[in-house]
C-alpha positions in Angstrom: -7.9 15.2 14.9 -8.7 12.3 17.3 -12.2 10.5 17.4 -13.8 9.5 20.0 -15.3 6.1 20.7 -14.4 2.3 20.3 -14.8 0.3 17.3 -16.5 -2.9 17.7 -15.0 -5.3 17.7 -17.6 -8.4 16.4 -15.4 -11.5 16.0 -11.6 -13.2 17.1 -10.1 -15.0 15.6 -6.8 -17.3 16.7 -3.9 -15.8 16.2 -2.1 -16.4 13.2 1.4 -18.6 13.3 3.7 -17.5 10.2 6.2 -20.1 9.9 9.4 -19.0 8.8 8.7 -15.3 9.2 9.5 -12.6 11.6 6.4 -12.3 14.1 3.4 -10.1 13.7 1.3 -10.7 17.0 -1.6 -9.3 15.4 -5.1 -10.9 16.6 -7.5 -11.3 13.4 -10.8 -10.1 13.6 -13.5 -8.7 11.8 -14.3 -5.0 13.3 -16.8 -1.9 12.2 -14.4 1.3 11.2 -15.1 4.6 11.7 -17.3 4.7 8.2 -19.3 2.1 9.3 -17.8 -0.5 7.1 -17.3 -4.1 8.2 -14.1 -5.0 7.7 -11.4 -7.8 8.4 -8.5 -6.5 10.5 -5.1 -8.7 11.3 -3.6 -10.0 8.3 0.0 -8.3 9.8 2.5 -8.8 7.2 5.5 -10.2 8.5 8.7 -7.9 8.4 11.1 -8.5 6.0 14.0 -10.8 7.1 16.3 -9.1 4.7 17.6 -5.7 4.1 16.9 -4.4 1.1 17.4 -1.2 -0.4 17.0 2.0 1.4 17.0 4.6 -0.7 15.5 4.5 -4.4 18.5 4.4 -7.4 16.4 6.7 -9.7 13.2 8.7 -8.7 9.8 6.2 -9.5 7.6 7.2 -12.5 4.9 9.3 -12.2 2.4 8.6 -14.8 0.7 12.4 -14.5 1.3 15.6 -12.7 -0.2 16.7 -9.7 -0.4 19.3 -6.9 -0.4 17.8 -3.4 -2.0 19.3 -0.7 0.1 19.7 2.6 -1.7 18.6 6.0 -0.9 19.0 9.7 -2.0 16.5 12.3 -6.0 17.9 12.2 -6.3 18.0 9.2 -5.4 21.7 7.9 -4.2 22.3 5.1 -0.3 24.0 5.8 1.2 24.3 1.8 1.5 22.5 -1.3 3.7 19.8 -2.6 4.0 19.6 -6.8 4.8 16.3 -8.5 5.9 16.8 -12.2 4.9 13.8 -14.6 8.2 11.4 -15.3 10.0 12.2 -18.3 9.1 9.9 -21.3 12.4 8.6 -22.5 13.1 6.6 -25.6 13.4 2.9 -25.1 16.9 1.0 -25.5 17.2 -1.9 -27.9 17.2 -3.9 -24.8 13.9 -3.0 -23.5 12.5 -3.1 -26.5 13.1 -6.7 -26.4 11.9 -6.7 -23.1 8.3 -5.0 -24.2 7.6 -7.8 -26.8 8.0 -10.2 -24.8 5.6 -8.8 -22.6 3.5 -8.5 -25.4 4.2 -12.0 -26.4 3.0 -13.5 -22.9 5.3 -12.4 -20.5 2.5 -9.9 -18.3 2.3 -10.6 -15.2 4.4 -13.6 -14.9 8.0 -11.9 -14.4 6.9 -9.0 -13.5 10.6 -6.9 -14.8 9.5 -5.5 -17.5 6.7 -2.8 -18.1 4.9 -2.5 -20.3 3.5 1.3 -21.3 1.5 2.8 -19.2 -2.1 2.4 -19.9 -4.0 3.4 -17.3 -7.9 3.4 -17.4 -8.3 3.6 -13.6 -7.3 6.7 -11.4 -7.4 6.3 -7.8 -6.7 9.1 -5.1 -4.4 9.0 -2.1 -3.7 10.3 1.4 -0.6 9.6 2.5 -0.1 10.2 6.5 3.4 9.9 8.1 3.7 9.5 11.8 6.2 11.6 13.8 8.8 9.0 14.3 9.4 8.4 10.4 9.4 12.0 9.6 12.4 13.1 12.2 14.3 9.9 10.3 13.3 11.0 7.1 13.2 14.9 6.6 13.0 15.0 2.6 9.8 12.2 3.8 7.3 13.6 1.0 9.7 12.6 -1.5 10.4 9.4 -0.5 7.1 8.0 0.5 5.9 9.5 -3.1 9.0 7.3 -4.9 7.2 4.3 -2.7 3.7 4.5 -3.5 4.8 5.4 -6.9 6.7 2.3 -7.4 3.8 0.4 -5.7 1.4 1.3 -8.0 3.8 -0.2 -11.1 2.5 -3.2 -10.8 -1.5 -2.4 -10.7 -0.7 -0.1 -13.4 1.2 -2.7 -15.8 -1.6 -5.3 -14.7 -4.6 -3.7 -14.3 -4.8 -0.1 -15.6 -4.9 1.2 -11.8 -2.5 4.6 -11.6 -2.1 5.8 -7.2 -2.5 9.6 -7.7 -1.1 11.4 -4.2 -3.5 14.3 -3.7 -2.5 15.1 -0.2 0.3 14.3 2.5 -0.7 14.5 6.3 1.7 14.8 9.7 0.2 12.4 11.8 0.5 11.3 15.1 0.3 7.5 15.5 -0.8 5.7 18.6 -1.5 2.2 19.4 0.1 -0.5 21.3 0.4 -3.0 18.0 0.5 -2.9 14.2 -3.8 -3.0 14.2 -4.2 -0.5 17.0 -2.1 2.2 15.1 -4.0 0.8 11.9 -7.5 1.4 13.2 -5.4 4.9 14.9 -5.3 6.0 11.5 -8.8 5.0 10.0 -9.9 7.3 12.8 -8.0 10.2 12.1 -8.2 10.0 8.5 -10.8 8.2 7.2 -14.0 10.1 5.8 -11.8 13.0 3.4 -13.0 11.9 0.1 -9.7 10.2 -0.9 -9.3 6.8 -2.6 -7.1 5.4 0.0 -5.0 7.0 3.0 -1.5 5.2 3.4 0.1 5.0 6.5 4.0 4.9 6.8 5.2 4.9 10.5 8.4 4.0 12.4 6.2 3.6 16.2 8.5 1.1 17.8 4.3 -0.7 18.9 4.3 -1.3 14.9 5.3 -5.0 15.0 4.3 -6.1 11.6 6.0 -5.3 8.3 2.8 -3.7 7.1 -0.8 -3.9 8.2 -4.2 -3.3 6.3 -7.8 -3.6 6.2 -9.6 -6.3 4.1 -12.9 -5.1 2.5 -15.8 -7.5 1.3 -17.3 -4.7 -0.9 -17.0 -1.1 -1.9 -16.2 0.7 1.4 -17.8 3.8 2.3 -15.2 6.5 2.9 -11.2 5.3 2.1 -9.2 2.1 2.3 -7.0 2.2 5.3 -3.3 0.8 5.2 0.0 1.3 7.2 4.0 0.5 6.2 6.6 0.2 8.6 10.0 1.2 7.6 11.6 -1.2 6.3 13.8 0.9 3.2 12.3 2.1 0.0 12.9 -1.7 -2.0 11.0 -3.1 1.3 8.7 -0.7 2.0 7.0 0.0 -1.6 6.4 -4.4 -1.8 4.9 -3.7 1.7 2.5 -1.6 -0.2 1.7 -3.0 -3.4 0.7 -6.1 -0.6 -1.3 -3.9 1.4 -3.4 -2.3 -1.5 -3.7 -5.3 -2.5 -5.8 -5.9 0.9 -7.6 -3.0 0.4 -9.1 -4.7 -3.1 -10.1 -8.3 -1.5 -7.4 -10.0 -2.2 -6.6 -12.8 0.6 -3.8 -14.5 1.0 -2.0 -17.4 -0.6 -0.7 -20.4 1.8 2.7 -20.5 2.7 4.8 -23.3 1.5 2.4 -23.8 -1.5 5.0 -22.6 -4.4 2.8 -19.7 -5.4 4.9 -16.9 -6.9 2.6 -14.2 -5.9 3.2 -11.0 -4.0 0.0 -12.4 -1.8 2.3 -15.2 -1.1 4.5 -14.4 2.5 6.9 -16.5 1.0 7.3 -13.8 -1.7 5.7 -11.0 -0.3 9.4 -8.8 -0.5 10.5 -10.6 -3.9 8.3 -9.9 -6.9 5.6 -7.7 -7.7 3.1 -9.1 -9.7 -0.1 -11.4 -7.9 -1.3 -15.1 -9.4 -4.7 -15.8 -11.9 -7.0 -15.8 -8.6 -5.6 -12.5 -7.2 -5.4 -10.9 -10.6 -9.0 -12.1 -11.4 -9.7 -10.3 -7.8 -8.2 -7.1 -8.5 -9.8 -6.7 -11.5 -13.4 -7.3 -10.4 -12.9 -4.8 -7.3 -11.2 -1.8 -9.4 -14.5 -0.1 -9.5 -14.3 0.0 -5.6 -12.2 2.6 -6.0 -11.8 6.1 -8.3 -12.6 6.7 -11.6 
């Protein structure tokens, strides 16, 4: 499914130096993507400095049942996978106490207590998984489902946005660094009718924890991001960070003390945004889905 042609590089910016974080040597630049969007690229999330949980203790919460297509590397449907809505449970007294606290103003300030899901926006996701990731995780469809569903908890809680997986694709990743691998995913799977294309990789050349296109306005085609396999815990944090970039969110300054998933100091620790980024995502939520 490779497309020929080079992406147009229109503005190269200086190399980002990320103090106190693992190196992610990706040059920030503005390019034209495969669908003609002018996008910013190169806000590479550093790899986590700590080893999070490698697996999920329990399945992530799925808001709605769906049947997802499974595609080969050329985008041809080869089978289907059923994703079941999570069963609702009766909350414990402790959970009820936490819910009342949230309703009293905890909200996105803590990120540990989730209110009942109340979505008013559903966005579709194509999950593309490269050969190295698939080799390491035979049940890669279940693992990435849990990652996406965990990454969308904050979006559901704070913005009423539900990420719904509609397809899984086998992907042959190519590139010499994170930026090139992101552009490779764009060329391979953009323009197929999905709101988001989320890539997962174990490619040795992927020198970042995650990377995404940052859009200045609603894009043509799909929003593109790629996440490195860093275990279940770290990877879902990275995915939430990169989805936020797709909504146009930038970063908070490191060392500022601002607790937000868009601050490299806290990207693997929290699942909420500061007020500025909450406002951005809320203003841009109509970019994707319905």
